[in-house]
Every structure is written in C-alpha cells, then in structure tokens.
C-alpha positions in Angstrom: 3.6 -42.6 -65.1 4.9 -43.9 -61.6 6.1 -41.3 -58.9 8.2 -41.8 -56.0 8.2 -39.6 -53.0 9.8 -38.9 -49.7 7.7 -38.9 -46.7 9.1 -38.6 -43.1 12.6 -39.2 -44.4 11.6 -42.3 -46.2 11.4 -43.1 -49.9 8.0 -44.3 -50.9 6.3 -45.5 -54.1 5.9 -46.0 -56.9 2.3 -44.4 -56.9 0.2 -43.1 -59.6 0.3 -39.4 -60.3 -3.5 -39.2 -59.3 -2.5 -41.1 -56.1 0.3 -38.7 -55.3 -1.8 -35.6 -56.1 -4.2 -36.9 -53.6 -1.6 -37.4 -50.8 -0.4 -33.8 -51.6 -4.0 -32.5 -51.4 -4.7 -34.2 -48.1 -1.5 -33.0 -46.6 0.3 -36.5 -46.2 2.7 -35.1 -48.8 3.9 -31.5 -47.9 4.9 -29.0 -50.4 8.7 -29.4 -49.6 8.6 -33.2 -49.6 10.7 -34.5 -52.5 9.2 -36.4 -55.7 10.8 -38.1 -58.7 10.0 -39.9 -61.7 11.8 -41.4 -64.7 11.4 -38.3 -66.6 13.3 -36.0 -64.1 16.9 -35.8 -63.5 16.8 -35.2 -59.7 14.4 -35.2 -56.7 12.3 -32.1 -56.6 9.9 -30.5 -54.0 6.4 -31.3 -55.1 5.5 -27.8 -54.6 7.7 -26.8 -57.5 6.5 -29.7 -59.8 4.0 -28.1 -62.3 2.0 -31.4 -62.6 0.9 -31.1 -59.0 0.0 -27.3 -59.1 -3.8 -28.0 -59.1 -3.4 -30.4 -56.1 -1.7 -27.8 -53.7 -3.3 -27.7 -50.4 -5.1 -24.6 -49.6 -3.2 -23.8 -46.5 0.3 -22.4 -46.8 3.1 -24.4 -45.2 6.6 -23.1 -44.2 9.3 -24.5 -46.4 12.5 -25.8 -44.8 16.0 -25.7 -46.2 16.2 -27.8 -49.2 17.6 -31.2 -48.9 20.3 -32.4 -51.3 19.3 -35.8 -53.0 21.9 -38.0 -54.6 23.1 -37.6 -58.1 20.6 -38.1 -61.0 19.7 -41.7 -61.9 20.6 -43.5 -65.1 18.1 -44.1 -67.7 16.2 -46.6 -65.8 12.9 -46.7 -64.2 14.2 -47.2 -60.7 14.5 -43.8 -58.7 17.8 -42.5 -57.7 18.9 -43.0 -54.2 17.3 -40.4 -51.9 20.5 -39.2 -50.0 19.5 -36.4 -47.6 15.7 -36.0 -48.3 14.5 -35.6 -44.7 11.1 -34.6 -43.1 11.0 -31.0 -42.2 12.5 -30.3 -38.8 9.7 -30.5 -36.1 10.7 -26.9 -35.1 9.3 -25.9 -38.6 5.9 -27.4 -37.4 6.0 -26.0 -34.0 7.0 -29.1 -31.9 9.4 -28.3 -29.1 12.2 -30.7 -28.6 11.6 -33.1 -25.7 14.0 -33.1 -22.9 17.0 -35.5 -23.2 17.5 -36.0 -19.4 21.3 -36.4 -20.2 22.5 -34.8 -17.1 20.1 -36.8 -15.0 21.1 -40.1 -16.6 24.7 -39.3 -16.0 24.0 -38.5 -12.2 22.2 -41.8 -11.6 24.5 -43.9 -13.4 27.4 -42.7 -11.3 25.8 -42.2 -8.1 22.7 -44.6 -7.8 22.6 -47.6 -10.0 25.1 -48.1 -13.0 23.1 -51.0 -14.5 20.0 -48.9 -15.1 21.8 -45.7 -15.5 23.5 -46.9 -18.7 20.2 -47.4 -20.8 19.0 -44.1 -19.3 22.3 -42.5 -20.9 21.8 -44.4 -24.2 18.2 -43.3 -24.6 19.0 -39.8 -23.7 21.6 -39.5 -26.4 19.1 -40.7 -28.9 16.6 -37.9 -28.4 18.4 -34.8 -30.0 19.7 -36.8 -33.2 16.1 -38.2 -33.7 14.7 -34.6 -33.2 16.9 -33.1 -35.6 16.4 -35.7 -38.3 12.7 -34.9 -38.3 11.5 -38.0 -36.3 9.7 -36.4 -33.4 7.9 -39.5 -32.3 11.2 -41.5 -32.1 12.6 -38.4 -30.1 9.8 -38.3 -27.8 9.9 -42.1 -27.3 13.6 -41.9 -26.4 13.1 -39.0 -24.0 10.3 -41.0 -22.2 12.5 -44.2 -22.0 15.5 -42.0 -20.6 13.0 -40.5 -17.9 12.0 -43.8 -16.9 15.3 -45.5 -16.6 16.6 -42.4 -14.6 13.5 -42.7 -12.2 14.0 -46.5 -12.0 17.9 -46.0 -11.3 17.3 -43.3 -8.7 14.6 -45.5 -6.8 16.5 -48.6 -6.9 19.7 -47.0 -5.8 17.9 -45.5 -2.9 16.5 -48.6 -1.7 19.9 -50.5 -2.1 21.4 -47.8 0.0 18.7 -47.9 2.5 19.2 -51.6 2.8 23.0 -51.2 3.0 22.6 -48.7 5.8 20.2 -50.9 7.7 22.5 -53.9 7.5 25.3 -51.9 8.9 23.3 -50.5 11.5 22.1 -53.9 12.8 25.7 -55.3 12.7 26.9 -52.3 14.6 24.1 -52.8 17.3 24.9 -56.6 17.4 28.5 -55.6 18.0 27.6 -53.3 20.6 25.4 -55.7 22.6 28.2 -58.3 23.0 
C-alpha cells in the first residue's frame, strides 16, 4: 500500500509502509506530520495512525496545533490536496525568529541608497512569513540578505555623500581662489 506524507509543508510520496515507518523512526517524519493512503478519508498525524505505533521514535516531541487538510479524496489512488499541512512552527522546536531588519531597511532606503534599500526592504518582509510557515532556513536566508543589503546601502550611501561633499568643497575653494 502506498503512503503519502507531509514533510516541511511539502507533500511527498508515494512510499511503502516500511519506508514511511523508517522515516518516522529516524525522525525525518515527526509524530505531528500528516500521512494519507487510499484507505483513509483525510490526512492524519502519523503519531495517531495505529499502523505506525511500533515505529514511533523513543524521544517525545511537542505537538503543534493540528493542520486542516483539504476535503477527502474521491475513490482514487491519488492523495487529496494537502491544503494547510505545514511543518511545525520553529518556535516549537526551539529556534528563535531571525531578525527582520525592517526598520533598518526603511532607513537606508530613505536616507542612504534607494536602489539597494529596496531589496533590503523586500527581503526584510520575507523573514516573518517564512518563519511562521515553518521554513526556518528561508527565514534565516532572507534575514541575512536583508542585513547584507542594509549594510551595502549604508556604506554606498556614505561614500556617495562623501564624494558629493568633497566635490562641493573643491568647487567652493575654486570659486574663492578666483
């Protein structure tokens, strides 16, 4: 019998019951990750499926709020669409939310360097949604890019301002020497 499962918010499968049991045993699939096969009417957390009771990992894992999968599939072998089965919030697994750098990106966009401030702002707005959807790596990557663009905008903004001031000083000094 083929099984489908949700891992990190993505539907995967089909896999055999033995393969899914091994993924559950080694921790790749968590007790709150949803599974489905053609005999089931809806997606169910693997920790609540009797067929996998013997494959349960030894260490207890906190269970997040249950996800709401889409309606049951018709009498076919393809799994129902996994509507809201997402990975557990990183907060459940103890990962802190990466900094967004939102206010910094707004400041550098308005005061330093608009062309580099815009991508800083775009990446800073991607941090929180990625974190809340359970994609900690995407949140961390967006945070790093927001920080990079903030720093680049700040440095380039200061360099451009220094060049502008230097040119004005030379123009004024040239006018005064006439």
